[in-house]
N, C-alpha and C positions, 0 to 999 in steps of 0.2 A: 297726505302721507300714502304712497303706494304699498301694497303688500310686501312687507319686510324691508321696507326701505329705513326704519329707525333701527341704527346700529345696537342701541341700548336695550331693544326688545329682549335679545337674548344674553344680556349680560351676566347672568347668573344669581342666584340668591345668596345675598353675604349668611356666611356661617354655615353653609350647606354645601353638598354635593350637588344640588338642584339646578338645572338651567333655567326654570321658571319662565315668567314673562314679565318683563321691567323690574326684576329684582323680587319678584314675589312668587310664592309657591302655587297661588292660584289667584284668579281676578273675581270677585264675586260682580255679578252684570245687573242686580235687580235694579238700582238705582240709574244705571245707563240706559237700560231699557226703558224705564219709565221716561226717561228724556226723549224718547223716540215713540212714545205712545203705547208701550208695552208695560202696562201696572203689574206689579205681584199679583194681585186679584184676577188678572187675566189668566196667569199661568196656573194658579189654583184651580180655576173654574173648569178645567178639562178632566179634573180627576174622577167625576161620576161617571163621564163617559169611557174614560179609559177601562174602569172598573167593569163596566157592561161588555166592554170588548175583550176582556180578558175572560169572562164568563161565555162569550159567545164564538170566540174564534179557537181554531187549533194553535197552540205555540210551538215554537222550535227551540232548541237548545244551542248554546254557544259557549265557545271559550274551553273546550276540553283538551286542548294541544299546547298550551302556553309553553310548558317545559321543552317538549320536543321541539320548538321553533325557536329555541334560544331566546325568549326574550324574558324570563323571569329571572330576579336578582338571586345570586348564590345563597344568600342567607336565608331566603323564603321557599326554596325549590321544593320542598317536602310539602307544602300547602297545595301544591297542585294536586298532590294525593296519586290518582291513578290517572296518566295521560293515555289518550286513544291512539295516538301513532305509535308509542311504545309497544301497545298491546297488539296494534295490527302487525308490527314486524315481527313480532313472535308467534302469531297464529299457527296452529298446526295445519296441515292441508285441509282436515276434515272441518276444523273451525271456519278456515277461509272459506271453503263452499258454504257453509252455513251463512256467513256474512253476506257472501255474493247473491246468496238467494232472497235476502231482505231488501235488495235494491229496487228501485222504481223500475229499473231496465236492467235487467243481468248482464245484458250484452255490453253493457259501458264498461264492464269490469273485465273484458277479455283481454289478456296479456298486459294488465295493470300491476305495476309495482305498488305495494301498501304505501310507500313514501309519498306516492301522488294522489292519496285520498284524504280528503278532509278539506277543512277551512283555508283558502288561498291555495289550493291545488288543483291538479285539472280534474280530478271526479269529487264531487261532493257526497257528503253521507246523506242517506235518507232518514226520515224520522225514525222510521223502524230499526236502521242501524245504530241510532244514537241509543234508542230504550236497550237494544239487544246489549251493546257495550256497558251500558250503564248497570244492568241486572246481572249479566252473564260475568263480567270482570271487574266491576265496581269503578269503571271509568267516572271521574268527577266533573260533570259540566256544571260549572258557576251559575250560568245563566238560563234558567230552565223556564224562564217566562219572556222569550224573546219573540218580538213581533216586528217585522219589517214593514215599513210603511211606503219608503222609497227605497227598494232594492239596490244592492250595489254588488257586481261580481267581484270586483277585488278592491281590497283596502286602500291600493295607491289610486283608485278612482272616485274617491269618495269627494274629493274637491272639483271634479268634472260634472258640470251642471247641465250640459246640454242633452236633451233628449230624456232626461230624467222625470219622472211624474209618478205621483201617489198610485198604489195599487187599488182595486176596485174595492177591496175588503176594507181598506183605510177610508175611502170614500165613503162608503157605505156604513160601516160602524164607527168611526172616527171622524166626522164632519167638524165638529168644532175643534178636534185637535189640529187637522189639517189646515183650517183656517188660522188658527194660532200660528202655526208654522209659516204660512204664506205672508203674515204680519211681520215676521222676525226680519231684522236687518241685513238681509242677504242681497246678492247681486242675482244667486241662484243656489238652491239646495241641491247638493248631490248625493244625500244619504240621510234618511232618518230612520231611526227604530226606537222602541220601547225596550229598555233592559231591565227584566224582572227577576229578583232573586227570591226563591223560597227561604222560608223561615230556617234559620242556624246555618244558611249556607253563606259562604264568604266569596267576594270576588278575588280570585287570584291576583297576586301582585305581578303587573308585567308591564312592559312599554311597547311601544307602537312605532318605533324607529331608535336609531341610534343618534344621539345627540351630536356625536363627532361630525355626523354626516349632515346636520339640520342647516339650512341657510334661512329657513321663516318658518315659524310656528304654523301647524296645519289650525286651521279657522273653522271652531264649531261652538256652540252652546250646549251645555248639559242641563236640562230643565228636572228639578223635582216638585212637582205639584204639591205634595204632602211632605213633611219631614219625616226622617227615619232612616234614609238611606246613606250612610256614613261614608260616603268617599274619602279617600285621602291620598297623598303624594307621599310618596316613601324615598326617603332619603337614605341611600344603601350604604353611604360610608359611613353615617354617623347612627344608623338603626333607629331612626327616627319618623314617626307618621306624621304629616301635617293634614289633620283631619278638616274637611269642609263642614262648618255647621252655620246655622243662619241665614241661609241665601238658599232661594229657590233657582237661581240660574248661575253658572259658574262656567269660565273658560280656563283651562289650562294647558300647559303644554304636555301633550300626549307623549313626546319622546322621553320624558321623565317617568320613572315607576310610579305606578298606581294602582290601587284596589280598593276594595270595599269591605269594610268590617261585617261580621255576621251579626245577626239580631234574630230575636225571637218570633219575628212575624216576616210576612212578604213585604217586600220594597220593589221599587222600579224608579225609573228616571227616562226621560225623553232625550235622547242624543241629535242633534241636528248639525249636519256637516255641509259645508259650502264656501263660498267666498262672501265676506262680508262686505257691505258699501264702504265706500270711502270716506262718507260722514261718521258713519259707526265707528270705522277703527279709530278716526281722529278723535273720536267722544272718548273713546277708550285710553288712548293714548294722553289725552288731555289731564284724564284723571288720575292716569297711575304711574305716567313715565317721570 
């Protein structure tokens, strides 16, 4: 079975408005991974290393412009709180100059439209930008514990595996995690990051594409070495959350709306994007189709 060859994979989830995968909101992959030699204990074994990496490495923020990107559902748009692109568009000339002064290279912002600043845009935010936007205007960045292990410039390139490699920091501080990712059943990995949420923060509900434009699901595995990060798939039509529980490894259709519930402690997961091997894709299909 090649990628996207099974016409039933995007057939929709009965009783919901979700596209899903093989008629399900999400697919637990623990047992399928065990079949290819990656056991649940292997997924849990990297937790201590990741905790030490969080204590040793500077972390980034991400996810602060979901509403302005038009990828949040109507019923939950207020949960994005303050969106940084909305703030940038409304800055006074004096505040814009303050913002530009915080760039890694202010010359990058000559003749730049604020609409072209940020994630998936031509000029990225610096760490100082994000902190200033948070403190000065109350911008809500859901993921404040964001570590890139295999960087990816554009979201649409996350399945492009040629020329991708782990960063030096990843190899230095997260060698066991890198080794685990390399054991996963991908032909190649195009993107890998650790997505951490601070205590009491929620992951804003969003989707990563329009299901009406989808020919095949993006292939990735989300790994939670320890429980506590309650990812859910959101059915906007029925206002219902399908919460992932009891699984360390999950695949879902990220063209469906999804988010993370708030909790009174820090949580994280490791997301690995790429292209599954044909054998692994077949194993998933045999289990769930």
